[in-house]
C-alpha positions in Angstrom: 0.0 0.0 0.0 1.4 3.4 -1.0 1.9 5.8 2.0 1.3 9.5 1.5 2.7 12.0 4.0 3.2 15.3 2.2 0.4 17.7 1.6 2.1 18.6 -1.6 1.6 15.1 -3.0 -0.3 15.2 -6.3 -3.0 12.8 -5.1 -3.7 14.9 -2.0 -4.0 18.0 -4.1 -6.5 16.2 -6.4 -8.6 14.9 -3.5 -8.7 18.4 -2.0 -10.0 19.8 -5.3 -13.0 17.4 -4.9 -14.4 19.9 -2.4 -15.2 22.2 -5.3 -17.7 21.7 -8.1 -15.1 22.5 -10.7 -12.7 19.8 -9.3 -15.5 17.2 -9.2 -16.5 18.0 -12.8 -12.9 17.7 -14.0 -12.4 14.4 -12.3 -16.0 13.1 -12.6 -15.5 11.8 -9.1 -16.5 13.0 -5.6 -15.4 12.2 -2.0 -16.9 10.2 0.8 -15.8 11.2 4.2 -16.3 8.6 7.0 -16.7 4.9 7.5 -20.6 4.9 7.3 -20.6 6.4 3.8 -17.7 4.2 2.6 -19.5 1.1 3.9 -22.8 2.1 2.3 -21.1 2.7 -1.0 -19.4 -0.7 -1.0 -22.7 -2.4 -0.1 -24.4 -0.6 -3.0 -21.8 -1.8 -5.5 -20.5 1.7 -6.1 -17.3 2.0 -8.0 -14.5 3.2 -5.7 -11.7 4.9 -7.5 -9.5 4.8 -4.4 -9.8 4.4 -0.6 -7.6 6.5 1.7 -7.1 6.0 5.4 -4.8 7.0 8.2 -2.8 4.3 10.0 -5.4 4.1 12.7 -8.3 3.9 10.2 -6.7 1.0 8.3 -6.1 -0.8 11.5 -9.8 -0.5 12.4 -11.4 -1.1 9.0 -9.0 -3.1 6.9 -10.8 -6.4 7.5 -14.2 -5.0 6.5 -13.0 -3.7 3.1 -12.9 -5.7 -0.1 -9.6 -6.9 -1.5 -7.9 -5.4 -4.6 -8.7 -1.8 -3.7 -6.6 1.1 -4.9 -5.6 1.9 -1.3 -3.5 4.6 0.2 -2.3 5.2 3.8 -2.3 8.9 4.4 -1.0 11.0 7.3 -3.3 12.6 9.8 -2.4 16.0 8.3 -3.5 14.8 4.9 -6.7 13.5 6.3 -7.5 16.9 7.9 -6.6 18.6 4.6 -9.0 16.5 2.4 -11.8 16.0 5.0 -14.8 18.3 5.4 -15.4 17.7 9.1 -13.6 19.2 12.1 -12.6 15.8 13.4 -12.4 13.4 10.4 -12.7 9.7 11.0 -9.6 9.2 8.9 -11.1 7.1 6.1 -12.3 8.3 2.7 -13.2 7.1 -0.7 -13.0 8.7 -4.1 -16.1 7.6 -6.0 -17.1 7.8 -9.7 -20.1 10.0 -10.4 -22.9 7.8 -11.7 -23.6 8.0 -15.4 -27.3 8.3 -14.6 -26.9 11.5 -12.5 -28.3 13.7 -15.4 -30.9 11.3 -16.9 -34.3 10.3 -15.7 -35.1 6.6 -16.1 -37.2 5.5 -19.1 -39.9 4.0 -16.9 -41.0 5.6 -13.6 -42.0 2.9 -11.1 -42.4 4.8 -7.8 -42.8 8.4 -6.6 -40.1 11.0 -7.0 -39.4 14.3 -5.1 -38.4 17.3 -7.1 -36.2 19.9 -5.3 -36.8 23.5 -6.6 -33.8 25.6 -5.5 -33.5 23.9 -2.1 -30.2 25.2 -0.8 -29.6 24.0 2.7 -27.5 20.7 2.8 -29.3 19.7 6.0 -32.7 20.0 4.4 -31.6 18.2 1.3 -30.1 15.4 3.4 -33.3 15.0 5.4 -35.5 15.0 2.3 -33.3 12.3 0.6 -33.3 10.1 3.7 -37.0 10.5 4.1 -37.6 9.7 0.4 -35.5 6.5 1.0 -37.5 5.6 4.1 -40.9 6.3 2.4 -40.0 4.0 -0.6 -39.6 6.8 -3.2 -37.7 5.9 -6.3 -35.6 9.1 -6.7 -35.0 12.7 -6.1 -34.6 15.4 -8.9 -32.2 18.2 -8.1 -33.5 21.2 -10.0 -31.9 24.5 -10.9 -30.6 26.4 -7.9 -30.5 23.4 -5.6 -27.3 22.6 -3.9 -25.0 20.2 -5.7 -25.7 16.6 -4.9 -22.0 15.8 -4.8 -20.9 18.6 -2.5 -19.3 17.4 0.7 -22.0 18.8 3.0 -24.8 17.4 1.0 -23.1 14.0 0.6 -22.6 13.8 4.4 -26.2 15.0 5.1 -27.7 12.2 3.0 -26.0 9.6 5.2 -25.9 6.9 2.6 -29.4 7.1 1.4 -28.0 8.4 -1.9 -27.0 4.8 -2.6 -30.6 3.6 -2.1 -32.5 6.0 -4.3 -31.8 7.5 -7.7 -30.5 11.1 -7.7 -30.8 13.1 -10.9 -29.9 16.7 -11.8 -32.5 18.0 -14.3 -34.6 21.1 -15.2 -37.8 20.8 -13.3 -40.0 22.0 -16.2 -38.5 19.3 -18.3 -38.9 16.7 -15.6 -42.6 17.7 -15.0 -43.3 17.4 -18.8 -41.6 14.0 -18.9 -43.7 12.7 -16.0 -47.0 14.1 -17.4 -46.3 12.7 -20.9 -46.0 9.3 -19.2 -49.4 9.9 -17.5 -47.9 10.5 -14.1 -49.2 13.4 -12.0 -46.9 16.0 -10.6 -47.9 17.9 -7.5 -46.5 21.3 -6.4 -46.6 22.9 -3.0 -48.0 26.4 -2.5 -49.6 28.5 0.1 -52.4 30.1 -1.8 -56.2 29.9 -1.9 -56.2 27.9 -5.1 -54.1 25.1 -3.7 -55.7 21.9 -2.5 -55.5 20.4 1.0 -53.1 17.5 0.5 -55.6 15.1 2.1 -57.9 15.7 -0.9 -55.4 14.2 -3.3 -55.1 10.5 -3.8 -52.3 9.6 -6.3 -52.3 6.2 -7.9 -48.9 4.6 -8.2 -46.0 6.9 -9.2 -46.1 10.7 -8.9 -43.8 13.7 -8.7 -43.8 16.0 -5.6 -42.2 19.5 -5.9 -40.7 21.0 -2.8 -39.7 24.7 -3.1 -36.9 27.0 -1.9 -36.6 27.6 1.9 -37.4 31.3 1.6 -39.4 31.8 -1.6 -41.2 28.5 -2.0 -41.8 26.9 -5.3 -41.1 28.8 -8.5 -44.6 30.3 -9.5 -44.3 29.3 -13.1 -43.9 25.6 -12.1 -47.2 25.9 -10.3 -48.8 26.6 -13.7 -47.7 23.3 -15.2 -48.4 20.9 -12.3 -51.3 18.5 -12.0 -52.3 20.2 -8.8 -50.7 22.3 -6.1 -51.0 21.2 -2.4 -50.8 22.8 1.0 -50.6 21.4 4.5 -53.1 23.1 6.9 -51.4 25.0 9.7 -53.4 24.2 12.9 -51.4 26.5 15.2 -49.9 29.9 14.9 -46.7 29.0 13.0 -46.4 30.8 9.7 -45.0 27.9 7.8 -43.3 24.5 8.0 -39.6 23.8 7.3 -39.3 22.4 3.8 -37.9 19.0 5.0 -40.7 18.6 7.6 -43.3 19.4 5.0 -41.7 17.0 2.5 -41.8 14.2 5.1 -45.5 14.8 5.8 -46.4 14.8 2.1 -44.2 11.9 1.0 -45.5 9.5 3.6 -49.1 10.6 3.3 -49.3 10.7 -0.5 -47.5 7.4 -0.8 -50.0 5.8 1.6 -53.0 7.1 -0.3 
């Protein structure tokens, strides 16, 4: 196993660049930080370009990793340089971006969530994990939504990105694609013309659009949906956090 100590090593410089969108696009790879994500990637059959770990990390995880990995032992300083957390676990993997990350599948089998300029990595992570838990097929990252391969979003998804499909696509195009296939797409709006979500009973697959944290769903998207929904507020709160609202709608609409 090759040992890397210097922060000036070419591989370390490349791994550090994966923290940026430009670096990820150049390499067509992204970084997993921490054992849980590395383990989930392996279980999902994801292609690992390389696995990097400190001496302590290799001692702890070596027996749980498959053979014939492109493996590197890195110094603690290198781990801190390439990691995105204050106290990295010391094990990382460089992973190929999936070829399907910009293409919706030909056949839609289960519901999907569409993210319309959702920017907070924590909200995105919660929505993706909830989609996974609710049995959704995938999540569409629309224009203005945080990059699905950025370190904070990758970490927030906690491995659920390996259980559901993630696609970056224009939401108008995605909505038309679903509707051409006879699949309803539901927006979320707080206005008098929107429907109480309890009144809608989707059959099979559907799309659910969740809007930006501050501005909500793009108004023009609301003009091309099958229907727009709202969740009644029973107390005095002005609105619900987008991830909480998404959780309520995903489970309830899927059940119905």
